[in-house]
PyMOL CGO cylinders between C-alpha atoms (Angstrom):
from pymol import cmd
from pymol.cgo import CYLINDER

trace = [
    CYLINDER, -71.36, -25.71, 45.58, -69.02, -23.26, 47.36, 0.3, 1, 1, 1, 1, 1, 1,
    CYLINDER, -69.02, -23.26, 47.36, -65.72, -24.77, 47.73, 0.3, 1, 1, 1, 1, 1, 1,
    CYLINDER, -65.72, -24.77, 47.73, -62.47, -22.80, 48.49, 0.3, 1, 1, 1, 1, 1, 1,
    CYLINDER, -62.47, -22.80, 48.49, -59.74, -26.06, 47.90, 0.3, 1, 1, 1, 1, 1, 1,
    CYLINDER, -59.74, -26.06, 47.90, -61.15, -26.15, 44.31, 0.3, 1, 1, 1, 1, 1, 1,
    CYLINDER, -61.15, -26.15, 44.31, -59.35, -22.96, 43.49, 0.3, 1, 1, 1, 1, 1, 1,
    CYLINDER, -59.35, -22.96, 43.49, -55.97, -23.11, 41.94, 0.3, 1, 1, 1, 1, 1, 1,
    CYLINDER, -55.97, -23.11, 41.94, -53.02, -20.19, 41.67, 0.3, 1, 1, 1, 1, 1, 1,
    CYLINDER, -53.02, -20.19, 41.67, -50.60, -22.28, 39.83, 0.3, 1, 1, 1, 1, 1, 1,
    CYLINDER, -50.60, -22.28, 39.83, -47.17, -20.83, 41.51, 0.3, 1, 1, 1, 1, 1, 1,
    CYLINDER, -47.17, -20.83, 41.51, -45.45, -23.78, 39.28, 0.3, 1, 1, 1, 1, 1, 1,
    CYLINDER, -45.45, -23.78, 39.28, -45.88, -25.23, 36.27, 0.3, 1, 1, 1, 1, 1, 1,
    CYLINDER, -45.88, -25.23, 36.27, -45.00, -28.71, 34.75, 0.3, 1, 1, 1, 1, 1, 1,
    CYLINDER, -45.00, -28.71, 34.75, -44.61, -29.70, 30.81, 0.3, 1, 1, 1, 1, 1, 1,
    CYLINDER, -44.61, -29.70, 30.81, -43.64, -33.20, 30.05, 0.3, 1, 1, 1, 1, 1, 1,
    CYLINDER, -43.64, -33.20, 30.05, -44.40, -35.11, 26.75, 0.3, 1, 1, 1, 1, 1, 1,
    CYLINDER, -44.40, -35.11, 26.75, -44.08, -38.44, 25.74, 0.3, 1, 1, 1, 1, 1, 1,
    CYLINDER, -44.08, -38.44, 25.74, -44.81, -40.86, 22.43, 0.3, 1, 1, 1, 1, 1, 1,
    CYLINDER, -44.81, -40.86, 22.43, -48.43, -40.34, 21.97, 0.3, 1, 1, 1, 1, 1, 1,
    CYLINDER, -48.43, -40.34, 21.97, -51.20, -42.59, 24.58, 0.3, 1, 1, 1, 1, 1, 1,
    CYLINDER, -51.20, -42.59, 24.58, -48.45, -43.54, 26.63, 0.3, 1, 1, 1, 1, 1, 1,
    CYLINDER, -48.45, -43.54, 26.63, -50.47, -43.80, 29.92, 0.3, 1, 1, 1, 1, 1, 1,
    CYLINDER, -50.47, -43.80, 29.92, -51.52, -41.35, 32.14, 0.3, 1, 1, 1, 1, 1, 1,
    CYLINDER, -51.52, -41.35, 32.14, -48.83, -40.84, 34.86, 0.3, 1, 1, 1, 1, 1, 1,
    CYLINDER, -48.83, -40.84, 34.86, -50.08, -41.23, 38.61, 0.3, 1, 1, 1, 1, 1, 1,
    CYLINDER, -50.08, -41.23, 38.61, -51.41, -37.86, 39.83, 0.3, 1, 1, 1, 1, 1, 1,
    CYLINDER, -51.41, -37.86, 39.83, -49.02, -35.34, 41.90, 0.3, 1, 1, 1, 1, 1, 1,
    CYLINDER, -49.02, -35.34, 41.90, -46.19, -37.26, 41.35, 0.3, 1, 1, 1, 1, 1, 1,
    CYLINDER, -46.19, -37.26, 41.35, -43.34, -35.95, 38.94, 0.3, 1, 1, 1, 1, 1, 1,
    CYLINDER, -43.34, -35.95, 38.94, -43.59, -37.84, 35.46, 0.3, 1, 1, 1, 1, 1, 1,
    CYLINDER, -43.59, -37.84, 35.46, -41.73, -40.80, 35.19, 0.3, 1, 1, 1, 1, 1, 1,
    CYLINDER, -41.73, -40.80, 35.19, -39.63, -42.33, 32.17, 0.3, 1, 1, 1, 1, 1, 1,
    CYLINDER, -39.63, -42.33, 32.17, -40.31, -42.33, 29.41, 0.3, 1, 1, 1, 1, 1, 1,
    CYLINDER, -40.31, -42.33, 29.41, -41.83, -38.50, 29.74, 0.3, 1, 1, 1, 1, 1, 1,
    CYLINDER, -41.83, -38.50, 29.74, -39.36, -35.53, 29.36, 0.3, 1, 1, 1, 1, 1, 1,
    CYLINDER, -39.36, -35.53, 29.36, -39.90, -32.86, 31.32, 0.3, 1, 1, 1, 1, 1, 1,
    CYLINDER, -39.90, -32.86, 31.32, -39.95, -29.80, 29.43, 0.3, 1, 1, 1, 1, 1, 1,
    CYLINDER, -39.95, -29.80, 29.43, -38.00, -27.73, 31.69, 0.3, 1, 1, 1, 1, 1, 1,
    CYLINDER, -38.00, -27.73, 31.69, -37.72, -23.86, 32.61, 0.3, 1, 1, 1, 1, 1, 1,
    CYLINDER, -37.72, -23.86, 32.61, -41.43, -22.21, 30.87, 0.3, 1, 1, 1, 1, 1, 1,
    CYLINDER, -41.43, -22.21, 30.87, -42.41, -18.70, 31.11, 0.3, 1, 1, 1, 1, 1, 1,
    CYLINDER, -42.41, -18.70, 31.11, -43.54, -16.76, 33.79, 0.3, 1, 1, 1, 1, 1, 1,
    CYLINDER, -43.54, -16.76, 33.79, -46.98, -16.47, 31.67, 0.3, 1, 1, 1, 1, 1, 1,
    CYLINDER, -46.98, -16.47, 31.67, -47.88, -19.88, 31.96, 0.3, 1, 1, 1, 1, 1, 1,
    CYLINDER, -47.88, -19.88, 31.96, -50.14, -22.19, 29.57, 0.3, 1, 1, 1, 1, 1, 1,
    CYLINDER, -50.14, -22.19, 29.57, -52.71, -21.06, 27.49, 0.3, 1, 1, 1, 1, 1, 1,
    CYLINDER, -52.71, -21.06, 27.49, -55.76, -23.07, 27.34, 0.3, 1, 1, 1, 1, 1, 1,
    CYLINDER, -55.76, -23.07, 27.34, -58.06, -22.26, 24.05, 0.3, 1, 1, 1, 1, 1, 1,
    CYLINDER, -58.06, -22.26, 24.05, -61.41, -24.56, 22.69, 0.3, 1, 1, 1, 1, 1, 1,
    CYLINDER, -61.41, -24.56, 22.69, -63.38, -22.57, 19.77, 0.3, 1, 1, 1, 1, 1, 1,
    CYLINDER, -63.38, -22.57, 19.77, -66.42, -24.30, 18.88, 0.3, 1, 1, 1, 1, 1, 1,
    CYLINDER, -66.42, -24.30, 18.88, -67.79, -22.82, 15.11, 0.3, 1, 1, 1, 1, 1, 1,
    CYLINDER, -67.79, -22.82, 15.11, -71.72, -23.64, 15.01, 0.3, 1, 1, 1, 1, 1, 1,
    CYLINDER, -71.72, -23.64, 15.01, -74.50, -23.49, 12.39, 0.3, 1, 1, 1, 1, 1, 1,
    CYLINDER, -74.50, -23.49, 12.39, -77.51, -22.03, 13.48, 0.3, 1, 1, 1, 1, 1, 1,
    CYLINDER, -77.51, -22.03, 13.48, -80.35, -24.24, 11.24, 0.3, 1, 1, 1, 1, 1, 1,
    CYLINDER, -80.35, -24.24, 11.24, -83.34, -22.56, 10.62, 0.3, 1, 1, 1, 1, 1, 1,
    CYLINDER, -83.34, -22.56, 10.62, -86.64, -23.15, 9.05, 0.3, 1, 1, 1, 1, 1, 1,
    CYLINDER, -86.64, -23.15, 9.05, -89.99, -21.37, 7.41, 0.3, 1, 1, 1, 1, 1, 1,
    CYLINDER, -89.99, -21.37, 7.41, -92.24, -21.69, 10.72, 0.3, 1, 1, 1, 1, 1, 1,
    CYLINDER, -92.24, -21.69, 10.72, -88.83, -20.85, 13.15, 0.3, 1, 1, 1, 1, 1, 1,
    CYLINDER, -88.83, -20.85, 13.15, -86.97, -18.35, 11.67, 0.3, 1, 1, 1, 1, 1, 1,
    CYLINDER, -86.97, -18.35, 11.67, -84.73, -17.95, 15.35, 0.3, 1, 1, 1, 1, 1, 1,
    CYLINDER, -84.73, -17.95, 15.35, -83.21, -21.64, 15.34, 0.3, 1, 1, 1, 1, 1, 1,
    CYLINDER, -83.21, -21.64, 15.34, -84.70, -24.50, 15.06, 0.3, 1, 1, 1, 1, 1, 1,
    CYLINDER, -84.70, -24.50, 15.06, -80.83, -26.69, 16.28, 0.3, 1, 1, 1, 1, 1, 1,
    CYLINDER, -80.83, -26.69, 16.28, -77.06, -25.91, 15.69, 0.3, 1, 1, 1, 1, 1, 1,
    CYLINDER, -77.06, -25.91, 15.69, -74.83, -28.36, 13.72, 0.3, 1, 1, 1, 1, 1, 1,
    CYLINDER, -74.83, -28.36, 13.72, -70.76, -28.45, 14.95, 0.3, 1, 1, 1, 1, 1, 1,
    CYLINDER, -70.76, -28.45, 14.95, -68.90, -27.06, 11.48, 0.3, 1, 1, 1, 1, 1, 1,
    CYLINDER, -68.90, -27.06, 11.48, -65.57, -27.07, 13.03, 0.3, 1, 1, 1, 1, 1, 1,
    CYLINDER, -65.57, -27.07, 13.03, -63.97, -27.55, 17.06, 0.3, 1, 1, 1, 1, 1, 1,
    CYLINDER, -63.97, -27.55, 17.06, -60.44, -26.08, 17.50, 0.3, 1, 1, 1, 1, 1, 1,
    CYLINDER, -60.44, -26.08, 17.50, -58.41, -27.25, 21.13, 0.3, 1, 1, 1, 1, 1, 1,
    CYLINDER, -58.41, -27.25, 21.13, -54.94, -25.80, 21.71, 0.3, 1, 1, 1, 1, 1, 1,
    CYLINDER, -54.94, -25.80, 21.71, -52.79, -25.23, 24.97, 0.3, 1, 1, 1, 1, 1, 1,
    CYLINDER, -52.79, -25.23, 24.97, -49.39, -22.51, 24.38, 0.3, 1, 1, 1, 1, 1, 1,
    CYLINDER, -49.39, -22.51, 24.38, -46.99, -21.71, 26.24, 0.3, 1, 1, 1, 1, 1, 1,
    CYLINDER, -46.99, -21.71, 26.24, -43.25, -20.54, 26.08, 0.3, 1, 1, 1, 1, 1, 1,
    CYLINDER, -43.25, -20.54, 26.08, -40.41, -22.72, 26.25, 0.3, 1, 1, 1, 1, 1, 1,
    CYLINDER, -40.41, -22.72, 26.25, -37.26, -21.11, 27.82, 0.3, 1, 1, 1, 1, 1, 1,
    CYLINDER, -37.26, -21.11, 27.82, -34.93, -23.66, 27.14, 0.3, 1, 1, 1, 1, 1, 1,
    CYLINDER, -34.93, -23.66, 27.14, -33.18, -24.60, 23.85, 0.3, 1, 1, 1, 1, 1, 1,
    CYLINDER, -33.18, -24.60, 23.85, -32.95, -28.36, 24.03, 0.3, 1, 1, 1, 1, 1, 1,
    CYLINDER, -32.95, -28.36, 24.03, -33.16, -31.29, 22.00, 0.3, 1, 1, 1, 1, 1, 1,
    CYLINDER, -33.16, -31.29, 22.00, -37.24, -31.66, 23.61, 0.3, 1, 1, 1, 1, 1, 1,
    CYLINDER, -37.24, -31.66, 23.61, -38.55, -28.01, 23.17, 0.3, 1, 1, 1, 1, 1, 1,
    CYLINDER, -38.55, -28.01, 23.17, -36.39, -27.39, 19.56, 0.3, 1, 1, 1, 1, 1, 1,
    CYLINDER, -36.39, -27.39, 19.56, -38.42, -30.72, 18.55, 0.3, 1, 1, 1, 1, 1, 1,
    CYLINDER, -38.42, -30.72, 18.55, -42.11, -29.17, 20.01, 0.3, 1, 1, 1, 1, 1, 1,
    CYLINDER, -42.11, -29.17, 20.01, -41.25, -25.28, 18.50, 0.3, 1, 1, 1, 1, 1, 1,
    CYLINDER, -41.25, -25.28, 18.50, -40.22, -27.04, 15.19, 0.3, 1, 1, 1, 1, 1, 1,
    CYLINDER, -40.22, -27.04, 15.19, -42.59, -29.58, 14.88, 0.3, 1, 1, 1, 1, 1, 1,
    CYLINDER, -42.59, -29.58, 14.88, -39.29, -32.31, 14.93, 0.3, 1, 1, 1, 1, 1, 1,
    CYLINDER, -39.29, -32.31, 14.93, -36.32, -32.18, 13.33, 0.3, 1, 1, 1, 1, 1, 1,
    CYLINDER, -36.32, -32.18, 13.33, -32.85, -33.75, 13.71, 0.3, 1, 1, 1, 1, 1, 1,
    CYLINDER, -32.85, -33.75, 13.71, -29.74, -34.54, 15.71, 0.3, 1, 1, 1, 1, 1, 1,
    CYLINDER, -29.74, -34.54, 15.71, -27.09, -35.04, 13.11, 0.3, 1, 1, 1, 1, 1, 1,
    CYLINDER, -27.09, -35.04, 13.11, -24.48, -35.20, 15.27, 0.3, 1, 1, 1, 1, 1, 1,
    CYLINDER, -24.48, -35.20, 15.27, -23.95, -33.53, 18.63, 0.3, 1, 1, 1, 1, 1, 1,
    CYLINDER, -23.95, -33.53, 18.63, -24.28, -30.45, 19.53, 0.3, 1, 1, 1, 1, 1, 1,
    CYLINDER, -24.28, -30.45, 19.53, -26.08, -29.44, 16.32, 0.3, 1, 1, 1, 1, 1, 1,
    CYLINDER, -26.08, -29.44, 16.32, -29.78, -29.34, 16.05, 0.3, 1, 1, 1, 1, 1, 1,
    CYLINDER, -29.78, -29.34, 16.05, -31.44, -29.52, 12.19, 0.3, 1, 1, 1, 1, 1, 1,
    CYLINDER, -31.44, -29.52, 12.19, -34.46, -28.52, 11.17, 0.3, 1, 1, 1, 1, 1, 1,
    CYLINDER, -34.46, -28.52, 11.17, -35.32, -30.48, 8.20, 0.3, 1, 1, 1, 1, 1, 1,
    CYLINDER, -35.32, -30.48, 8.20, -38.50, -28.40, 6.80, 0.3, 1, 1, 1, 1, 1, 1,
    CYLINDER, -38.50, -28.40, 6.80, -40.69, -31.64, 6.62, 0.3, 1, 1, 1, 1, 1, 1,
    CYLINDER, -40.69, -31.64, 6.62, -43.69, -29.69, 8.02, 0.3, 1, 1, 1, 1, 1, 1,
    CYLINDER, -43.69, -29.69, 8.02, -45.97, -31.79, 6.56, 0.3, 1, 1, 1, 1, 1, 1,
    CYLINDER, -45.97, -31.79, 6.56, -45.29, -34.39, 8.92, 0.3, 1, 1, 1, 1, 1, 1,
    CYLINDER, -45.29, -34.39, 8.92, -46.68, -33.68, 11.62, 0.3, 1, 1, 1, 1, 1, 1,
    CYLINDER, -46.68, -33.68, 11.62, -44.70, -33.91, 15.34, 0.3, 1, 1, 1, 1, 1, 1,
    CYLINDER, -44.70, -33.91, 15.34, -47.11, -35.85, 17.56, 0.3, 1, 1, 1, 1, 1, 1,
    CYLINDER, -47.11, -35.85, 17.56, -46.38, -36.64, 21.16, 0.3, 1, 1, 1, 1, 1, 1,
    CYLINDER, -46.38, -36.64, 21.16, -48.84, -36.99, 24.82, 0.3, 1, 1, 1, 1, 1, 1,
    CYLINDER, -48.84, -36.99, 24.82, -48.51, -33.98, 27.22, 0.3, 1, 1, 1, 1, 1, 1,
    CYLINDER, -48.51, -33.98, 27.22, -48.60, -34.55, 30.86, 0.3, 1, 1, 1, 1, 1, 1,
    CYLINDER, -48.60, -34.55, 30.86, -49.25, -30.91, 33.02, 0.3, 1, 1, 1, 1, 1, 1,
    CYLINDER, -49.25, -30.91, 33.02, -49.09, -30.27, 36.70, 0.3, 1, 1, 1, 1, 1, 1,
    CYLINDER, -49.09, -30.27, 36.70, -50.65, -26.77, 38.18, 0.3, 1, 1, 1, 1, 1, 1,
    CYLINDER, -50.65, -26.77, 38.18, -49.09, -26.53, 41.29, 0.3, 1, 1, 1, 1, 1, 1,
    CYLINDER, -49.09, -26.53, 41.29, -50.25, -24.38, 44.30, 0.3, 1, 1, 1, 1, 1, 1,
    CYLINDER, -50.25, -24.38, 44.30, -48.26, -25.22, 47.54, 0.3, 1, 1, 1, 1, 1, 1,
    CYLINDER, -48.26, -25.22, 47.54, -49.95, -28.76, 48.51, 0.3, 1, 1, 1, 1, 1, 1,
    CYLINDER, -49.95, -28.76, 48.51, -53.19, -28.19, 45.49, 0.3, 1, 1, 1, 1, 1, 1,
    CYLINDER, -53.19, -28.19, 45.49, -52.24, -29.36, 42.08, 0.3, 1, 1, 1, 1, 1, 1,
    CYLINDER, -52.24, -29.36, 42.08, -54.33, -30.03, 39.15, 0.3, 1, 1, 1, 1, 1, 1,
    CYLINDER, -54.33, -30.03, 39.15, -53.21, -32.04, 36.48, 0.3, 1, 1, 1, 1, 1, 1,
    CYLINDER, -53.21, -32.04, 36.48, -54.08, -32.42, 32.76, 0.3, 1, 1, 1, 1, 1, 1,
    CYLINDER, -54.08, -32.42, 32.76, -53.35, -35.29, 30.02, 0.3, 1, 1, 1, 1, 1, 1,
    CYLINDER, -53.35, -35.29, 30.02, -53.45, -35.69, 26.60, 0.3, 1, 1, 1, 1, 1, 1,
    CYLINDER, -53.45, -35.69, 26.60, -52.73, -38.60, 25.50, 0.3, 1, 1, 1, 1, 1, 1,
    CYLINDER, -52.73, -38.60, 25.50, -52.13, -37.22, 21.73, 0.3, 1, 1, 1, 1, 1, 1,
    CYLINDER, -52.13, -37.22, 21.73, -51.51, -33.67, 19.93, 0.3, 1, 1, 1, 1, 1, 1,
    CYLINDER, -51.51, -33.67, 19.93, -49.47, -32.30, 17.31, 0.3, 1, 1, 1, 1, 1, 1,
    CYLINDER, -49.47, -32.30, 17.31, -46.97, -29.88, 18.26, 0.3, 1, 1, 1, 1, 1, 1,
    CYLINDER, -46.97, -29.88, 18.26, -45.59, -27.16, 16.09, 0.3, 1, 1, 1, 1, 1, 1,
    CYLINDER, -45.59, -27.16, 16.09, -44.89, -22.97, 16.58, 0.3, 1, 1, 1, 1, 1, 1,
    CYLINDER, -44.89, -22.97, 16.58, -47.54, -21.29, 18.23, 0.3, 1, 1, 1, 1, 1, 1,
    CYLINDER, -47.54, -21.29, 18.23, -46.10, -17.70, 17.12, 0.3, 1, 1, 1, 1, 1, 1,
    CYLINDER, -46.10, -17.70, 17.12, -42.98, -15.56, 15.92, 0.3, 1, 1, 1, 1, 1, 1,
    CYLINDER, -42.98, -15.56, 15.92, -40.04, -16.31, 18.25, 0.3, 1, 1, 1, 1, 1, 1,
    CYLINDER, -40.04, -16.31, 18.25, -38.81, -13.01, 19.39, 0.3, 1, 1, 1, 1, 1, 1,
    CYLINDER, -38.81, -13.01, 19.39, -35.45, -12.26, 20.52, 0.3, 1, 1, 1, 1, 1, 1,
    CYLINDER, -35.45, -12.26, 20.52, -34.81, -9.56, 23.44, 0.3, 1, 1, 1, 1, 1, 1,
    CYLINDER, -34.81, -9.56, 23.44, -31.60, -8.87, 25.16, 0.3, 1, 1, 1, 1, 1, 1,
    CYLINDER, -31.60, -8.87, 25.16, -33.57, -7.96, 27.89, 0.3, 1, 1, 1, 1, 1, 1,
    CYLINDER, -33.57, -7.96, 27.89, -35.55, -11.46, 28.55, 0.3, 1, 1, 1, 1, 1, 1,
    CYLINDER, -35.55, -11.46, 28.55, -34.97, -15.18, 28.67, 0.3, 1, 1, 1, 1, 1, 1,
    CYLINDER, -34.97, -15.18, 28.67, -35.33, -16.71, 24.24, 0.3, 1, 1, 1, 1, 1, 1,
    CYLINDER, -35.33, -16.71, 24.24, -38.79, -17.94, 24.20, 0.3, 1, 1, 1, 1, 1, 1,
    CYLINDER, -38.79, -17.94, 24.20, -39.75, -20.94, 22.26, 0.3, 1, 1, 1, 1, 1, 1,
    CYLINDER, -39.75, -20.94, 22.26, -43.57, -20.22, 21.42, 0.3, 1, 1, 1, 1, 1, 1,
    CYLINDER, -43.57, -20.22, 21.42, -45.04, -23.66, 21.45, 0.3, 1, 1, 1, 1, 1, 1,
    CYLINDER, -45.04, -23.66, 21.45, -48.60, -24.38, 20.67, 0.3, 1, 1, 1, 1, 1, 1,
    CYLINDER, -48.60, -24.38, 20.67, -50.44, -28.09, 21.07, 0.3, 1, 1, 1, 1, 1, 1,
    CYLINDER, -50.44, -28.09, 21.07, -53.21, -28.95, 19.09, 0.3, 1, 1, 1, 1, 1, 1,
    CYLINDER, -53.21, -28.95, 19.09, -55.74, -31.65, 20.67, 0.3, 1, 1, 1, 1, 1, 1,
    CYLINDER, -55.74, -31.65, 20.67, -55.97, -34.17, 18.72, 0.3, 1, 1, 1, 1, 1, 1,
    CYLINDER, -55.97, -34.17, 18.72, -58.64, -37.37, 18.74, 0.3, 1, 1, 1, 1, 1, 1,
    CYLINDER, -58.64, -37.37, 18.74, -56.51, -40.50, 19.55, 0.3, 1, 1, 1, 1, 1, 1,
    CYLINDER, -56.51, -40.50, 19.55, -58.60, -43.92, 18.73, 0.3, 1, 1, 1, 1, 1, 1,
    CYLINDER, -58.60, -43.92, 18.73, -56.73, -45.55, 22.21, 0.3, 1, 1, 1, 1, 1, 1,
    CYLINDER, -56.73, -45.55, 22.21, -58.38, -42.78, 24.53, 0.3, 1, 1, 1, 1, 1, 1,
    CYLINDER, -58.38, -42.78, 24.53, -61.27, -42.13, 25.96, 0.3, 1, 1, 1, 1, 1, 1,
    CYLINDER, -61.27, -42.13, 25.96, -61.28, -38.74, 26.39, 0.3, 1, 1, 1, 1, 1, 1,
    CYLINDER, -61.28, -38.74, 26.39, -59.23, -35.77, 24.08, 0.3, 1, 1, 1, 1, 1, 1,
    CYLINDER, -59.23, -35.77, 24.08, -58.30, -33.70, 28.36, 0.3, 1, 1, 1, 1, 1, 1,
    CYLINDER, -58.30, -33.70, 28.36, -58.20, -35.63, 31.27, 0.3, 1, 1, 1, 1, 1, 1,
    CYLINDER, -58.20, -35.63, 31.27, -57.93, -33.29, 34.52, 0.3, 1, 1, 1, 1, 1, 1,
    CYLINDER, -57.93, -33.29, 34.52, -57.24, -35.09, 37.93, 0.3, 1, 1, 1, 1, 1, 1,
    CYLINDER, -57.24, -35.09, 37.93, -57.81, -33.50, 41.38, 0.3, 1, 1, 1, 1, 1, 1,
    CYLINDER, -57.81, -33.50, 41.38, -59.04, -34.61, 44.26, 0.3, 1, 1, 1, 1, 1, 1,
    CYLINDER, -59.04, -34.61, 44.26, -62.05, -32.58, 44.44, 0.3, 1, 1, 1, 1, 1, 1,
    CYLINDER, -62.05, -32.58, 44.44, -63.01, -33.35, 41.37, 0.3, 1, 1, 1, 1, 1, 1,
    CYLINDER, -63.01, -33.35, 41.37, -65.57, -36.03, 40.59, 0.3, 1, 1, 1, 1, 1, 1,
    CYLINDER, -65.57, -36.03, 40.59, -68.20, -37.53, 42.12, 0.3, 1, 1, 1, 1, 1, 1,
    CYLINDER, -68.20, -37.53, 42.12, -67.40, -40.95, 42.74, 0.3, 1, 1, 1, 1, 1, 1,
    CYLINDER, -67.40, -40.95, 42.74, -70.38, -42.49, 44.66, 0.3, 1, 1, 1, 1, 1, 1,
    CYLINDER, -70.38, -42.49, 44.66, -72.38, -41.53, 41.58, 0.3, 1, 1, 1, 1, 1, 1,
    CYLINDER, -72.38, -41.53, 41.58, -72.46, -43.00, 37.73, 0.3, 1, 1, 1, 1, 1, 1,
    CYLINDER, -72.46, -43.00, 37.73, -71.16, -40.74, 35.20, 0.3, 1, 1, 1, 1, 1, 1,
    CYLINDER, -71.16, -40.74, 35.20, -72.06, -40.82, 31.60, 0.3, 1, 1, 1, 1, 1, 1,
    CYLINDER, -72.06, -40.82, 31.60, -69.49, -40.65, 29.06, 0.3, 1, 1, 1, 1, 1, 1,
    CYLINDER, -69.49, -40.65, 29.06, -71.02, -39.93, 25.50, 0.3, 1, 1, 1, 1, 1, 1,
    CYLINDER, -71.02, -39.93, 25.50, -67.88, -41.82, 24.03, 0.3, 1, 1, 1, 1, 1, 1,
    CYLINDER, -67.88, -41.82, 24.03, -67.20, -45.40, 24.53, 0.3, 1, 1, 1, 1, 1, 1,
    CYLINDER, -67.20, -45.40, 24.53, -65.91, -46.38, 27.34, 0.3, 1, 1, 1, 1, 1, 1,
    CYLINDER, -65.91, -46.38, 27.34, -62.22, -47.63, 27.37, 0.3, 1, 1, 1, 1, 1, 1,
    CYLINDER, -62.22, -47.63, 27.37, -60.22, -49.63, 29.91, 0.3, 1, 1, 1, 1, 1, 1,
    CYLINDER, -60.22, -49.63, 29.91, -57.22, -46.95, 30.73, 0.3, 1, 1, 1, 1, 1, 1,
    CYLINDER, -57.22, -46.95, 30.73, -53.75, -48.04, 32.33, 0.3, 1, 1, 1, 1, 1, 1,
    CYLINDER, -53.75, -48.04, 32.33, -51.34, -45.86, 34.36, 0.3, 1, 1, 1, 1, 1, 1,
    CYLINDER, -51.34, -45.86, 34.36, -47.68, -45.69, 34.11, 0.3, 1, 1, 1, 1, 1, 1,
    CYLINDER, -47.68, -45.69, 34.11, -48.02, -47.15, 38.46, 0.3, 1, 1, 1, 1, 1, 1,
    CYLINDER, -48.02, -47.15, 38.46, -50.62, -50.09, 36.51, 0.3, 1, 1, 1, 1, 1, 1,
    CYLINDER, -50.62, -50.09, 36.51, -48.13, -50.70, 33.81, 0.3, 1, 1, 1, 1, 1, 1,
    CYLINDER, -48.13, -50.70, 33.81, -45.02, -50.96, 35.89, 0.3, 1, 1, 1, 1, 1, 1,
]
cmd.load_cgo(trace, "trace")
C-alpha cells in the first residue's frame, strides 16, 4: 500500500536511557522520570545494524541447500553523544563513578556490562516514530576523534540484549504501524507489558 504518511525525515532525534526493563513511555511525548535525556547528539543521527549469520545445510542429494541455521545475530545501534556529562560518559565508557562533584572516574572494570533501557524519538514535524529497547549494553562505538573544527564527540554503541521480562527486542511505535483489526502472530511467548503511564 502506498502511504505517504509512513515516510519520515527525522529532523530531530531524542535519546533517553533508564534502568533495564523500565516500562516504555507514552508515544509522542517527552519521556518522564526515571528516563534520562542524553541531550545533544551529532547531526549524523542514528545507525541501526542488524546482522544475521547463517549456515546453509546441504545433503548428498540436495547440493543447493536444504535448510539454514542461524549461527550468530548482531543487533546494534550507534550514535555520537556531544555532551560531556555523566550520563553520556557512563554510556561511552560502559560505566564509571563520580567520586566528587566535577569529577568522573573511569574504573577500568570493562568486564562488567553497563546495561540500560533505551527510548528513542524520531521527529519529523507532526510525524514521529518511537523506538523502545528494554535492555541494551552501552559502551564505546569507535574512537573519539577530537577536532578543533567540530563538537567533540563520544561515539556510543548500544548492543541489543534479550530481556527475559520483555516480549520483543525492539518495539517501534507510530500511528501508521500495524493492523489493529487483525490478529498479529508473535514468535515468542506473549507477556503483559505496562507503559510508564499505566504504572503512574
